C-alpha positions, 0 to 999 in steps of 0.5 A: 507500529504502522507504515510511516510511523517513526518508532515502536514494535510491530505485530503483523496484521491479520490477512484480509481473507479472515475479514471479508469485505462486502460486495456492492453495486457498481452503477456506472462509469464516471469520466474525469473529463467530458461525459459521453451521453452515448454510454449505456447504463450497465449495473454490475456487482463488484467484489472488492476482494476479487477486484483488487486482491489476487492472494487473499490469504497473503494480503493485509490492510495497514493504516498509514501514519505519517507523510513520508510517501506523499509524493507517491500519493500515499497520505496519513490516514490512507489504508494500504493493501499489502500483498506478501505473495508478490516478489518485491522488485526495484521501484515498487512501493513496499512495506518493510520492517526496519529494526522491528518497525513497519515502514512504507517506502519505494524499494530500490535495488541496484548492484546487490544494494538495497535502499528504501526511498521516501517520497518526500524530500523532508524524510531521509531514505533508509540505507541499511547499515551493518547490524541493522535488520531490514525485511521487505515484508510485502508489496503495496497493491492499492491505497484506499483513500477517503476524501475529507471536507 
């Protein structure tokens, strides 16, 4: 089961180090405001793994299913890069395993209590109850989006 999915069993994905991503030519910078004609053209090669991933042996990709994190900018179909080597902390977006199912939520930790907070008011937060198993599996380091027409 993948992040945002409601139910099912989960099996861990393979680390990205086992399936390398290609490098590509980064042609130039682009502004989201007014362009600068003075900016020089500089082409350089960018390696996606090197640019985004600090721990390739502990980093995984997972496809989002569902809308529980949309207000955090994470949508159905996005691909998350999840680093298991980073120690999770309050306020980070994480992937957790709750009763055997993967889910993506914001981690809240206060006073020894844990809450997995949805970023969509139509979804309930997850507050672990007695007997429920919750493991914070990894920290989301990036989301890869494809803009569709």
